[in-house]
N, C-alpha and C positions, 0 to 999 in steps of 0.2 A: 434663876434660870441660867443654864449653861449657854455659852456662845454656840456650841454645837447644836443644842436643841433649837435655839433661836434661828440659826442659819438654815436648819432643816425646815422649820416652819416657813420661813421666807421663800425658800426654793420650791416648796410644794404648794404654797397658797397665794403668793403675791407676785404679780408681774409688774414691771416698771417700764413705762414708755414716756420719756420726757416730753414728747410732742402731744400726748393725750391731754385734751382740754379739761377733762374732769379728773377727779381723784376720789379717794376714800375718806370718809369721816372717821374720827377717832373711835366711835362706838362700833363701827363696822370692822375696823382693823382688830380691835381687842376681841370683839365677838367671834370673828372667824378664828382667832388664835385659841379662844376657849374651846370652840368646836373641834379644832385640830387636836388639842390636848386630850379631850374626851375620847376621840376616835382612836388615839394612839396610846391610851392608858397612862398619859403623863399628868403629873400634878401641875395645874396652871400656876404661873408666877403671878405675883401681885401686879396691879396696874403700874405701880411705880417702877418695878423691875422691867416690865414690858416696854414702857416708854424709854427707859434708860437703854435698853437693847436697840430700840429703833434709832436712838440718837447715836449710839456706837456705830451703827451701820450707815450713818450719815443720811438717814431719812428724817427730814425736818418738815414739820407741819407748818402750815400758814394759817394764821388766825383770820377767821372770817368776820365774826361779830359775836359779841356777848360771850366770849370764852369758847366759842366753837372753833375747832380746827379742822383743816382738810389737808390731806397729803396728796398734792398734785401728781398726776402721772401714774398713780398706783391703781391696780385693779385686782380683784380676787379671782382665783382659779382653783380647780381641784375639788375632790370629794368633800372636804371640810366646808366648802362654800355652800353646797347643797344642804348639809346638816345645819349650818348657821341660818340659812334663809328659812328652812322649814321650822326651826325652833323659834325664830323671831317673828314668823308670820304664820301662826297655827291655822288661820283661815284658809291657807292654801292646801291643807291636807284634806 
Protein backbone atom coordinates (compact mmCIF):
# COMPACT_ATOMS: atom_id res chain seq x y z
CA UNK A 1 0.00 0.00 0.00
CA UNK A 2 1.41 3.37 -0.95
CA UNK A 3 1.46 6.21 1.55
CA UNK A 4 -0.55 8.27 -0.94
CA UNK A 5 -3.31 5.62 -1.06
CA UNK A 6 -3.28 5.29 2.72
CA UNK A 7 -3.41 9.06 3.32
CA UNK A 8 -6.30 9.35 0.88
CA UNK A 9 -8.19 6.62 2.75
CA UNK A 10 -7.59 8.35 6.09
CA UNK A 11 -8.67 11.78 4.81
CA UNK A 12 -11.86 10.40 3.21
CA UNK A 13 -12.93 7.93 5.89
CA UNK A 14 -11.46 8.66 9.32
CA UNK A 15 -11.91 11.64 11.61
CA UNK A 16 -9.83 12.22 14.71
CA UNK A 17 -10.98 14.00 17.84
CA UNK A 18 -8.64 13.41 20.79
CA UNK A 19 -11.43 14.43 23.21
CA UNK A 20 -13.81 11.77 21.85
CA UNK A 21 -14.38 9.24 24.67
CA UNK A 22 -14.88 6.30 22.32
CA UNK A 23 -12.94 5.04 19.35
CA UNK A 24 -12.86 2.40 16.65
CA UNK A 25 -12.10 -1.29 16.98
CA UNK A 26 -9.50 -2.84 14.71
CA UNK A 27 -12.04 -4.80 12.68
CA UNK A 28 -14.00 -1.58 12.05
CA UNK A 29 -10.91 0.27 10.83
CA UNK A 30 -9.78 -2.49 8.51
CA UNK A 31 -13.36 -3.18 7.37
CA UNK A 32 -13.99 0.40 6.27
CA UNK A 33 -10.60 0.34 4.54
CA UNK A 34 -11.65 -2.76 2.55
CA UNK A 35 -14.92 -1.06 1.60
CA UNK A 36 -13.04 2.08 0.55
CA UNK A 37 -10.71 0.01 -1.65
CA UNK A 38 -13.62 -1.79 -3.32
CA UNK A 39 -15.46 1.48 -4.01
CA UNK A 40 -12.31 2.99 -5.55
CA UNK A 41 -11.19 -0.06 -7.52
CA UNK A 42 -8.02 -0.39 -5.41
CA UNK A 43 -6.49 -3.68 -4.37
CA UNK A 44 -6.61 -3.84 -0.55
CA UNK A 45 -3.30 -4.22 1.25
CA UNK A 46 -2.78 -7.02 3.72
CA UNK A 47 -3.69 -6.49 7.34
CA UNK A 48 0.02 -6.32 8.19
CA UNK A 49 0.59 -3.52 5.67
CA UNK A 50 -2.53 -1.68 6.86
CA UNK A 51 -1.46 -1.70 10.51
CA UNK A 52 2.07 -0.64 9.54
CA UNK A 53 0.49 2.33 7.75
CA UNK A 54 -1.52 3.23 10.84
CA UNK A 55 1.65 3.11 12.90
CA UNK A 56 3.52 5.31 10.38
CA UNK A 57 0.74 7.87 10.73
CA UNK A 58 1.16 7.67 14.52
CA UNK A 59 -2.24 6.12 15.16
CA UNK A 60 -1.65 3.77 18.04
CA UNK A 61 -4.23 1.33 19.33
CA UNK A 62 -4.79 0.67 22.99
CA UNK A 63 -5.26 -2.91 24.09
CA UNK A 64 -8.55 -3.49 25.84
CA UNK A 65 -8.59 -7.18 26.73
CA UNK A 66 -7.79 -10.57 25.23
CA UNK A 67 -5.94 -9.10 22.26
CA UNK A 68 -8.70 -6.64 21.35
CA UNK A 69 -7.54 -3.14 20.44
CA UNK A 70 -9.32 0.19 20.17
CA UNK A 71 -8.12 3.41 18.56
CA UNK A 72 -9.36 6.19 20.87
CA UNK A 73 -10.71 9.37 19.33
CA UNK A 74 -11.24 7.91 15.85
CA UNK A 75 -14.57 7.80 14.02
CA UNK A 76 -15.68 6.75 10.53
CA UNK A 77 -17.09 9.13 7.93
CA UNK A 78 -17.93 9.15 4.23
CA UNK A 79 -19.53 6.84 1.65
CA UNK A 80 -17.26 3.85 2.40
CA UNK A 81 -18.74 3.75 5.90
CA UNK A 82 -22.23 3.16 4.50
CA UNK A 83 -20.88 0.33 2.34
CA UNK A 84 -19.03 -1.17 5.31
CA UNK A 85 -22.07 -1.02 7.60
CA UNK A 86 -24.42 -2.52 5.01
CA UNK A 87 -21.99 -5.31 4.13
CA UNK A 88 -21.31 -6.17 7.76
CA UNK A 89 -24.98 -5.94 8.83
CA UNK A 90 -27.02 -7.52 5.98
CA UNK A 91 -30.14 -7.54 8.16
CA UNK A 92 -30.30 -3.75 7.73
CA UNK A 93 -31.00 -4.05 4.00
